[in-house]
C-alpha positions in Angstrom: 3.9 4.1 11.2 6.4 5.7 8.8 5.9 7.8 5.6 8.8 7.9 3.2 9.3 9.9 0.0 5.6 11.2 0.0 3.9 7.7 0.4 2.0 6.5 3.6 2.7 3.1 4.9 -0.7 1.8 5.7 -1.0 1.2 9.5 -2.9 -2.5 8.6 -0.3 -4.5 6.9 -3.2 -6.9 5.4 -4.7 -3.9 3.6 -2.4 -4.4 0.7 0.0 -2.3 1.4 -1.4 -2.1 -2.1 -1.1 -0.2 -3.3 0.0 1.2 -0.5 3.5 0.3 -0.5 3.8 1.3 -3.8 2.2 4.3 -3.3 3.1 5.4 -0.1 6.7 3.9 0.9 9.5 3.4 -1.5 12.9 4.7 -1.2 14.5 6.1 -4.6 17.6 6.9 -6.1 18.3 10.5 -7.1 19.4 9.2 -10.3 16.4 8.6 -11.9 16.2 9.2 -15.4 13.5 11.2 -17.0 10.7 9.7 -19.0 8.4 11.4 -21.3 4.5 11.9 -21.0 2.0 12.6 -23.7 1.4 16.6 -24.0 -2.3 15.7 -23.5 -1.4 13.8 -20.2 0.5 16.5 -18.5 -2.3 19.1 -19.5 -4.5 16.9 -17.7 -2.6 16.8 -14.5 -1.5 20.3 -15.0 -5.2 21.4 -14.9 -5.7 19.2 -11.6 -3.1 21.1 -10.2 -4.3 24.6 -11.3 -7.9 23.9 -10.2 -6.1 23.2 -6.4 -4.5 26.3 -6.8 -7.7 28.2 -7.7 -9.7 26.9 -5.1 -7.2 27.7 -2.5 -6.6 31.2 -4.1 -3.0 31.3 -3.0 -2.4 34.7 -4.3 0.6 35.2 -1.8 2.3 31.9 -2.9 2.1 30.5 0.6 0.3 27.2 1.5 -1.0 27.0 5.4 1.6 24.5 6.9 4.5 25.7 4.5 7.6 27.8 5.6 8.5 28.5 2.3 7.4 30.2 -0.5 5.8 28.1 -2.8 5.5 28.5 -6.3 2.3 27.7 -8.5 3.1 24.2 -10.2 6.6 23.8 -8.7 7.7 20.7 -7.2 6.4 21.7 -3.5 3.1 22.8 -4.9 2.7 19.2 -6.5 3.3 18.1 -3.6 1.4 20.1 -1.7 -1.5 19.1 -4.0 -1.2 15.5 -3.9 -1.8 15.1 -0.1 -4.8 17.5 -0.6 -6.2 15.1 -3.0 -5.5 12.5 -0.8 -6.7 14.1 2.1 -10.1 14.7 0.1 -10.1 11.1 -1.1 -9.7 12.4 -5.1 -7.3 9.4 -5.3 -7.2 8.9 -9.2 -6.3 12.9 -9.1 -3.5 12.1 -6.4 -1.8 9.2 -8.4 -1.8 11.2 -11.7 0.7 13.4 -9.9 2.9 10.4 -9.5 4.9 8.2 -11.7 2.2 5.5 -10.6 -0.2 7.0 -13.1 -0.1 4.7 -16.2 -1.3 2.2 -13.8 -4.6 3.8 -13.0 -4.9 5.9 -16.4 -6.9 3.4 -18.1 -9.1 2.0 -15.1 -12.9 3.1 -15.0 -14.4 4.4 -11.9 -15.8 1.1 -10.8 -12.5 -0.4 -11.4 -10.8 2.0 -9.3 -13.2 1.3 -6.5 -12.0 -2.1 -6.3 -9.3 -0.6 -3.9 -11.5 1.4 -1.9 -10.2 -0.4 1.1 -6.8 0.7 0.5 -7.1 4.4 -0.7 -9.5 5.0 2.2 -6.9 3.8 4.5 -4.2 6.0 2.9 -6.7 8.9 3.2 -7.1 8.6 7.1 -3.4 9.0 7.7 -3.0 12.1 5.8 -2.4 15.5 8.3 -4.7 18.2 7.6 -1.9 20.1 7.0 1.6 19.3 5.6 4.6 21.6 6.8 6.6 21.8 3.5 10.0 23.4 4.6 12.5 22.7 1.6 12.9 22.8 -2.5 15.9 21.9 -4.1 16.0 21.7 -7.8 18.2 20.6 -9.9 18.0 20.3 -13.7 15.0 17.8 -14.2 15.2 16.6 -10.6 13.7 17.8 -7.7 13.8 17.2 -3.7 11.1 18.2 -1.5 11.4 18.3 2.6 8.3 17.9 4.7 7.4 17.4 8.4 5.3 13.9 7.9 4.2 11.3 10.5 6.9 9.2 11.4 7.4 6.2 13.7 4.7 6.0 16.7 2.9 9.0 14.7 5.5 11.5 15.5 6.2 14.1 12.6 9.6 13.9 11.1 11.7 15.5 8.1 11.0 13.8 5.2 11.9 13.6 1.4 9.9 13.7 -1.7 11.6 13.2 -4.8 10.1 14.9 -7.9 11.1 14.2 -11.7 10.5 17.0 -14.7 8.0 15.5 -16.9 7.6 18.3 -19.9 5.9 21.1 -18.4 5.0 19.0 -15.1 6.7 18.0 -12.1 5.6 14.4 -11.3 6.5 12.9 -7.6 8.7 9.5 -7.8 6.4 7.1 -5.6 8.2 4.0 -7.0 11.9 3.4 -8.6 13.2 2.6 -11.9 12.4 -0.8 -11.8 8.8 -0.6 -10.9 8.2 1.7 -13.2 9.2 0.0 -15.9 7.0 -2.9 -15.0 3.8 -0.2 -14.5 4.7 1.0 -18.2 4.3 -3.2 -19.2 1.5 -4.0 -17.1 -0.7 -0.8 -17.1 -4.0 -0.9 -15.7 -3.1 -4.6 -14.3 0.0 -3.5 -12.1 -2.2 -2.7 -9.1 -4.4 -6.1 -9.4 -1.0 -8.2 -9.6 0.4 -6.5 -7.0 -2.2 -6.9 -4.9 -2.4 -10.5 -5.5 1.2 -10.6 -4.8 0.8 -9.1 -1.7 -1.9 -11.2 -0.3 -0.2 -14.2 -1.3 2.9 -13.3 0.7 0.8 -12.2 3.8 -1.2 -15.4 3.5 1.7 -17.5 3.8 2.8 -15.4 7.0 -0.2 -15.6 8.4 -0.3 -19.2 8.4 2.9 -18.9 9.8 1.8 -16.6 12.4 -0.9 -19.5 13.3 1.5 -21.9 13.8 3.2 -19.5 16.6 0.2 -18.8 17.9 -1.1 -22.6 18.4 2.6 -23.1 19.9 2.3 -20.5 22.6 -1.3 -22.0 23.5 0.0 -25.5 23.6 2.7 -24.7 25.9 0.3 -22.8 28.2 -2.7 -25.7 27.7 -0.8 -28.7 28.6 0.1 -29.4 24.6 -3.3 -29.2 23.3 -4.2 -26.8 20.3 -7.5 -25.0 19.7 -9.6 -22.9 17.3 -9.4 -19.6 15.8 -12.0 -17.9 17.7 -10.1 -18.7 21.0 -6.5 -17.5 19.4 -8.0 -14.5 18.4 -9.9 -13.8 21.9 -6.1 -14.6 23.6 -4.9 -11.8 21.2 -2.5 -14.6 19.7 -4.0 -13.7 16.3 -5.3 -10.5 14.6 -9.1 -9.8 13.9 -8.3 -9.4 10.6 -8.0 -13.3 10.2 -11.4 -13.7 10.4 -12.6 -11.8 7.3 -11.2 -11.3 3.8 -12.2 -8.1 3.5 -8.7 -6.5 4.2 -6.6 -9.8 3.8 -8.0 -11.2 0.4 -7.8 -14.8 2.1 -10.4 -16.8 4.0 -8.4 -18.8 6.7 -9.8 -22.2 8.5 -8.0 -24.1 11.3 -9.2 -27.8 11.5 -8.4 -29.6 15.2 -8.2 -33.2 15.4 -10.3 -34.7 17.7 -7.3 -35.1 20.1 -6.7 -31.6 19.5 -2.5 -32.6 19.7 -2.7 -32.1 15.9 -4.0 -29.6 13.5 -4.2 -28.1 10.0 -4.9 -24.4 8.7 -5.7 -23.2 5.3 -5.5 -20.0 3.4 -7.9 -19.9 0.7 -8.3 -16.8 -1.8 -11.7 -15.0 -1.0 -11.9 -14.2 -4.9 -9.6 -16.7 -7.1 -7.8 -14.3 -9.6 -8.7 -11.3 -8.0 -7.3 -11.4 -4.8 -5.1 -14.3 -4.7 -4.3 -17.6 -7.1 -2.4 -19.8 -4.6 -4.2 -21.6 -2.0 -2.1 -22.3 1.4 -1.8 -25.3 3.9 -0.1 -25.2 7.1 0.2 -29.0 8.7 2.5 -30.7 11.1 5.1 -33.2 10.2 5.8 -36.7 12.2 8.2 -34.4 14.2 5.6 -31.7 15.2 7.1 -29.3 13.4 4.9 -27.2 11.1 5.3 -26.7 7.3 3.4 -24.3 5.0 3.1 -25.4 1.4 1.0 -23.7 -1.8 -0.8 -24.8 -4.6 -3.1 -23.2 -7.2 -6.1 -25.4 -6.6 -8.4 -22.8 -8.7 -9.5 -21.2 -5.7 -10.3 -24.3 -3.4 -8.8 -25.4 0.0 -5.6 -27.1 -0.4 -5.5 -30.6 0.7 -2.9 -33.1 1.9 
């Protein structure tokens, strides 16, 4: 797993790389233009940072794990507080410190819980201490460097980009294009992103079923099998048996001869976890093909 620009990539790709992809895995350009937030919005976020500072009583302006002096409310401090909030599962407060803020600003606590599975997975990846070892400020832009988990859970030096917005520094967790989309979609952004992610992964999962069936048939005289057998053999992930993290219900229908099959992916909750239904079937040459259609949440048929 790799953490980039202060954001964590989910260990389980089917847990809506949500948010997660947006929140914790984005490559950003240093030429991001400043956008203004209201004084009230900035004040709220600033209060959250100040509260965290007070709780830690950082009289010496240094933080456990840090190798540089951290000034209150400065870029490095915002990064520290961001990860602290994530680790403590204060997800709204954490997101308020990023340019993803408009996506959650209008969400109720109940609505925010819709993404609990994704956020909990993120929180579990945050180290107890973040070693912050660099801060470079250039006008209204800043770069903070920190040692964060990278490939194979090994820590590596990563960069976190920030931008000054009024009196507050915010973490740039998405690029300009995504930021514009967030401003346009507002609280619908995460919902739309979740649907898009689930749909992309549903198609990939069916393609994975095709490969798993091929592997099984090659080892078993050309016959295909059911989902439970493929999971038990390690050819498919256990995620496929539940919609909790995938957002889709998967099914394999074997023909009596077992030399032919179809597979479907259907949204667990139409319009919320996905809109498109998918069908995997073999053509006359035995080549698998995946097609999709909006069926109103019903399994797709030929």
